[in-house]
N, C-alpha and C positions, 0 to 999 in steps of 0.2 A: 870684278877681275875675271876676264874671260880667258882662263889658262888652265892647263892641267895642274898647276900648283894649288888650285882650289880644292883638289882631291886629297892633298897632302894631309891636312889635319885629321879627317875621319880615317884615312888609310893608316896613318900613324897610330891612331887610337886602336884600330882593329888589330894591327900587327903586334903592338905592344901587349894588348890584352891576351892574344894567343900565346905570345912568347914568354911573358912574365907571369900570367895568371893574376896580375895585380890590376884590377879594373880601375881603381881610383887613380893610380899612376898613369894608366893608359889614357883615360879621358882627360885628365889634367894636361898631359903632354899634348893632346890634340888642341886644347884651349890655348896653350902657350904657342903652338905652331901657328894657329889661326891669328893670334894677336900679333905675332912677329910679321906675318904676311900683310896684315892690315896696316901696321905701323911702318913697315919697310925699314925697320931699324931693330936690331936684335935687342939691345938693352932696353929701349923704349917698349918694345913688344913684350918682353918679360915682365916689366913693371905693369903694363896695361892688362896682362893676363890675370893678375891678382885683383885689379880694379874691376875686371869683367865679372869675377865671381861676386864681389861686393855689390855690383849693380843689380844682381838678381834680387836682392832684398829690397829694391825700390819698387818691385812689382807686387801689388797686393795679392794677386791670384797665386803667384809663386809662393809667397810667404804662407798663405792660407793652406796650400797643399802640404808644405813642410810641417806645419803645426798639426794638421790632421793626422799625418802619418805617425807623429809622436804620440798623439792621443790614442790611436789604435793600439799601439804598443802598451800603453798604460791600461787600457780596458782588458786586453788579453791577460796581462799579468794579474790584474785584480781577480778575474774569474779563476785563474789558476791557484792563487794564494788563498782565496777565501774558502776553499774546500767544496765549492759547488760541483766539481767533477765527481767526487766520491758520492755525494748525495744523488746525483743523476744516475750513477750506476746502480745504486741501491733501489731507486724507483723502477728502473727498467727491469732488473733481474729478480727483485724480491717483492717489493710492495705491490707493483702493478702487474708483474709477471708478463710483460709485453714480449720479451725475447725468449723464444722457446726452442729455436733450432739454429743450425748453421746458417741457413738462408736468412733468418731473421736477424741474427747477430751481425752479419755482413751488411745487410741493407740498412739497418738502423744506424750502424757506424758510418756508413756512406752518407746517410741523410743528415747526420749531425755535423758533418763537414760543411754543409751548406749554411749552418748557423754562423760560421766564422768566415763566410765568403768575402768579408771585407779585407782579409789579409791572408795571403797564401801560407805563410809560416804558421800563423795561428790556427788555420784550418787543419794543417798536418799534425800539429801538436795536439789539438782537440781530438782528432781521430785516433791518434796513438793512445792518449789518456783514456778515452772511452773504450777503444777497441781491444786493448790488451786483455783486460779481464774477460770481456765477452768472447773474444776469439779463443782464449785459453780454455774457457769453460766448455766450448763446443768443438774444441780440437781442430781449429782452423789455423793454418800455418802463419807464422809471423811474416814470412815473405809476402804472403797475400795481403796482410795488413799494411805492410810498407807500400805495396802496389796501390792499394785503395787510397792511402794517404797521399801519395805522390800524384795520382791521377786526379785528385780533388783539389790539391793546393794551388799550384800555379795556373792550371787550366781554368778553374772556376774564378780565380781572382781576376784574370784577364777578360773573362766574359761578363763580369758584373761591373757596370759603369761607375758605381759609387764606391767601389772597393779602393784599397790603397793603390793597386796597379791601375785601376780605371782612372783614378784621379791623376796618376802619373802620366797616363796616355793623353788624357784631356789637356793636361798642362803642356805637353809637347806639341799637341795640335794647336793649342791657343797661341803658342809662339809663332806658328806659321800664319795664324789669323792676324796677329799683330804685325807680322812682316808684310801683310797685304796679299799673300799667295792664296788664301782661302777667304771666302765671304760668308759662309754659314757658321752658326754656333758650333763649337767643337763637339757638343753632345750629339748633334745630328750625324756627324761622320762616324762617331763611335757606335751609335745604334745601327746605322746602315751597314757597318762592317760586320756586325754579329753573324748574319747568315753565311758569310764567307769564311768565318773562322772554323774551317772544316776540321782541322786537327784538334783544337781544343774541345769542340763539340763531340767528335768521335771518340776521343780518349776518355771523356766523361761517360759516354754511353756504354763503353766496353766494360765498365765495372759492374753495373747491374746485369748485363748480358752474361758475363762469366758466372755471376752468382746464380742466375736463373738456370743456367746449364750445368750447375753444380761442379764447376771446374775450379780446382785448387792447385797451388804450386807445390812441388815436391818439398818436403821438409827435411832440413839437415838434422843430424843426430843431436847437435847442441840445442837446436830450437825445440826438438821434441822433449828433451830433458827439461828445458826451461818451462815448457807448457805444463809438464807434470808438477814442477815445483810451484808454479804460479797459480795453478787452478784452485788451490786451496786458499789463495789470497783474495778471493772475491769478497766484496763487501757483504757481510752476513748480518750485521746489526745496524740499526738506524744511525747514520752520522749526525753530528750535532747541527750541521749547517742546513738551512732551508734550501729547497730547490730554486728559490728566487735568487740565490747567490749567483747563479749562472744565467737564468732567464732574464732577470731585470736589467742588467747592463746591456744585453743585446736588444731587448725591447725598447729601451730608452735611446738606443742608437738608431734603430731602424724606423720607429714610428715618427720621430720628428723629421726625418728625411722626407717621408711621404707627405706629412702635413705641410712642411715648408715649400716643397716643390709644387704641391697642389695649389697653395695660396699664391706663390709668386708667379705661377703659370696661369692664374685666373681660371682654375678648374682643369687645366691640362698639365698632368704631371710631367710629361716629356718636354713641355715648353718652360718648365720652371727653372729656377736658378739652382742647379744641382751642386755647383761648387760651394755656394753659401750654405746650402742645406746640410751638406756633410760636415762643413766646418762647424756650424752651430750645434749640430747634433752630437758632435764629439764632446763639446763642453757640457751639453745637457746630460749626456750619459755619465760623464765623470762626476759632475756635481750631484746628480740624482743618486748615483750609486754610492757616493760618499755619504750622503745623508742616510741612505738605507743601512749601510754597514755601521755607521756611528750609532744609529738607533739600535742596531743588533749587537751592541757591546764591543765593537771593534774600535780601538783607540784611534783618534784622528791621526796621530803621528804615524801609526802603523799603516793606515790607508794611504797616506802621502808617500811613505816609503815604497809601497807596492807600485804606485803610479810612477814614481821617479825611476824605479828599476825597470819598469816596462818601457819607459821612454828611452832609457839608456840602451835597451836591446834594439831599438829602432834607429839609433844614430847612424849605423852604416848605410841604411837606405836613404836617410836624409842627406848624407854627404854625397852619395851617388847621384841623387836627384838634383842637388845644387850644381854639381859639375856638369850634369847632362843639360840643364838649362843654359849654362854658359856656352857649352859647345854648340847647342842648337842655335842660339842667338848669333854666334860668331860665324858659323858656316852659312847662315842666312845672309849676313853682311858680305861674305866672300862671294856668294852666288854659286856655291858648290852644286846645289841641286840643278840650277839652270844649265850649268856647263855639262853636267852628267846627262841631263835630258837631251841636250843637243847631240851629244856623243851617241847615246843609246838609240835615239830616233834614227840615226843614220847607219848604225851597225847591227841592231837587233830588231827583228820583227816584233811589233807590239804584242802579238799573240803569245809570244814566249816570255814576255816580261813578268807576268804574275808568277809563273813557275820558277823563273830565274831568281826573283826576289826571295821566294820560299827557300830555294836551295842555298843561296848565299847566307840567309839568316840561320839556316840549319847548321852550316859549317861554322859560322861565327859563334853561335850559342853552344854548340857541342864542344868547340875548342875552348871557350871561356867558362862554360857552365853557368851562364847568367842570362836570363831572359831580359832583365831590366837593362843591363849594359847593351845588349843587342838592339833592343827597341830604342834606347836613348841615342845610340849611334846612327841607326838606320832611318828612323822616322824623319829627321831633318833632311836627309838625302832623298828618301823615296817620295815624299810628298811633292817637292818641287819637280822631281823627275816625272811623276804621274801627271802633274799639271802641264808640264812641257810637252808630253807626247800624247795627251788626251786620254790617258788611262783612268778608269774609275778610281777615285780616291779611296772609297771604302774597301774596294777589292785589294788595292795596294797595301792599305793598313792591315787588313786581315792576313795577307800573305806574310807580312813582317811578323805579326804576333804568332801565327801558327808555327813558323820556322823557329822563332825564338823560344817558344814553349817546349818544342821537342827537345832542343838541346838542354834547356834548364831541367827538364824531367829525366833525361836519359844519360847525360854526360857523367862519367865517373868522378869528375872533379866538381860537379854541381853541388851547391849548398842544399838544393832540394833533395837530392839523393841522400845526402848525409843526414838532413833533418828527418826525412821520412823513415829512414832505417833506424835512426836514434829513437824516434817516437814509437816505432814498432818493436824496439829492442831486437833488431836484426842487424847483422853485419852489412856494411855498405856493399861489400863485394857480392854477397848473396843477393841483395836487392837489385843491384845493377844487372847481374847475370840472369835473374829470373824474369825481370820486366822487359829487358831489351827486345826480345822477339816480338812482343806485343806493340811496343811504341814504334819500332821500325816498320811493322806492318801498317800501322795507322799513318805513318809518315809517307809511305809509298802510295797509299790510298789518297792522301792529301795532294801529293804531287800530280797524280792523274787528274784529280779534280781541277787543279789550277791550270793544267794543260788544256783541259776541255773548256773551262770557263774562258781562258785566254783566247781560244780559237773563236769564241763567239763575240768578242769585243771589237 
């Protein structure tokens, strides 16, 4: 369909996401609009929109992605409920005496966020759980802890190819491969896009830089009082749980990924089957952790309850990804990207396209507060656009992710702002106000980068 009507489904999704803040309704409305256009019949199109969602489950790669995200939620909740966090704090502050200063407390907290790089929410929660007693003990503000959590969560998740966000991105790119627009494996595009993710890289680097320059955020009176109250709550006596309660699930998740990708790639990890690796590693981690906890006197039914609750926590992400797959497939059938490519190639110089993509994604994500929604809406449009005008695919993907992460991290309605402030026990208003100058500065730097890089393509 070579018409402006092909822009209607994604445009409707974007406008409804901004106007209603209901991302699920917005994306499903786009699916329904696309189905109606393809069917050329309103009633038939509405019926086919439900079938389009069901058709997603005929794709093995899509189903594996959805199951893996559920397993990530289960693993996170297992580590939380098992008491492994309390044991870790005891080892850091008492038994090993590793953390001795403000600088050490912030850097070790930042480093532990990388252990949960597979899922942004899990990373922020882990930073909050570990950081609160450490930051309180060395009188570092809770606003700073919220900033550390938020700068680590979504940015790190989108940088790690085998994270939940990474699998999300790979799945969206795979849809374009199946549509015949791309010829290389999705992982090649994801890895090639990493150097161009200037916002996510820069906002990660700003955390240790602020620590090294001993810069802290101003503390509110309520936060100062909370620190005084909570300093005495640090773990003083050895907790009953072993340190393996937190290390073992992570190790059994990451090590199989490396082994399976190495084996499937005949010695080349990057050439391995990453999708299958992360899928099987999730089962290995859950089953292995279950065996460990049952051996450690945790009842089997209790462990199963932990897993089920963790999976329930991830259901929103699973629903969003299912809808995103449907919208991606249907906009591909409509030829939305091809039409937009022909329009942009005639109206906008190619050198300005990377910066324009970044700005558009900033506006969408800041308005909706969701990086996942922004990426799911824009990737099916931007990849065909980049192919049509001869723009670097990795550069276009990176511009989408960078713009999406800024809004996810900075918007006052973002779940990341709420989760990071909750994890740090800081009000969302204080967190939003104290971090915004830094994220805006990094966004402006990123815009300049895309303008410069765009001029060289």
